[in-house]
N, C-alpha and C positions, 0 to 999 in steps of 0.2 A: 483953502483947498489946494492939495498938491497936484502939480502937473505930472503927466506920465509920458515918458518917451521910451523907445525901444533900446537905444544904445547911445553912449557918449564915447567918442574916440578923440583923445588928446594927442596932438602931434608935437613932437619936440618940446615936451613940457617938463621933463624930469628936473631940470635945473630950477624951474619955477615952483615945482611941487614940494621939493625937499623940506622946507620948513612948515609946510601946510598940508600934511597928509590928511588931516581931518576934513578938509574941504571936499574931498571926494565922496565922503559919506554924509556930509551935512549940507548938501546943495538944495535940499527940499524937493528933489525930483525922485519919483519912483522910476527905476529903470532896470532893464534886464541885464545889461552889460556895461562895464566901463573899460574901454580899451585905451592903450597907450602905444603910440607909434614911436619907436626909438631906434638908434643905431645899435643897441645891445651892448654897448661898452661900459655901461654903468655897473657899479658894484652889485654883486648878487645880494648883499645885505640890503641895499636900497630897493632893489626889485622886490625882495620879500616884504619889506615894510610897505611898499606901494600895494602889494597884493593884500596884505593884512588890512590896509585902509580901504580896499574895495576895487582895485584894478584886477580884473579877471580875464584880460586878454592883452597879451603883449605882442605887438606887431614889430618884428625885428628885421632889419635889412640883412640880406645874405645873398651876395652876388657871385660866390665861388664855392667850390667844394674842396679847395686846398689853400694852404696858407700863402703860397707864392702868388697865385692869381688874386686871392682875396686882398692881399696887401697892395698889389698893383692897382686893382680896381678902386679901392677905397682911399688910397693915398696914405695909408697908415702902415705900420710895420706888421710883420707876421704874428708878433705876440698879441697885438690887438685883435686880429682875426681869430686867433686861438681862444682868447678870452670871450669873444662874442659867441663862438661855437660852444664853449663850456657853459656860458650863460643860457643859451638856447636849450641845451640838454637839461640843465638844472631847473630852469623855470618851467619847462614842459613837464617836469615831474610833479609840479603842484598846481599848475593852471594852464589855460590854453595859450598856445603860441602860434601865431601865423607869421609868414615871412613875406617880405616885399623884395621883389627881384627887379633889377635893371639889366637888360641885355644890350650888349653892343657887339662890335666886330670881334672883340676878344673872347667873350664867353658864350655867345649865341650857340655855337656848335656843341657846347656842353650842357645845354639847357636841361635835358632829361637827367643827366648825372647830378646836376646841382639840385634839382627837385627831389631826386631819390635820396641824396645826401641829407637834405632837410627832413624828409620823412623819417629817415633812419635816426635822426636826432630826437624825434618825438613830436615834430611839428604837426599841429592838428589840421592846418589848412594852408593852401596857397591860393588866395583869392585871385581870380582872373584880373580884377582891377589893379592888383599890385604888380603885375608883370608888365613893365613898360619897355618900350623899344627906344633905346638911345640912338643917336645918329649912326646909321649903318650906311656904308657906301660912300 
């Protein structure tokens, strides 16, 4: 007898899943959604393969609406931020994308702009649980 659950959300699992795409569809579980929480910097090819294997919700970190702030907040360069933004737009064209936000003293004043930017990219949802407050003050 197969078990039934509403959703599965895998966090930081892209590296583990690469050689085992079939595990997502062969778990023996009936489920409505398979989500993957990621920083969004993986290749678009890998994201499409994961989608074909059953991932139908990508939760991607997006803490800024511009490359300079994005690079500063993530500790990576502006080119990585641009790749994440491109991936969000492209992935949103074929499946659901939600974003995770972390606000701190640097970006809190731009919260509405960041959320609007994400929506303009095609993001389906900004779950309240993904908006976290980092140390302010």
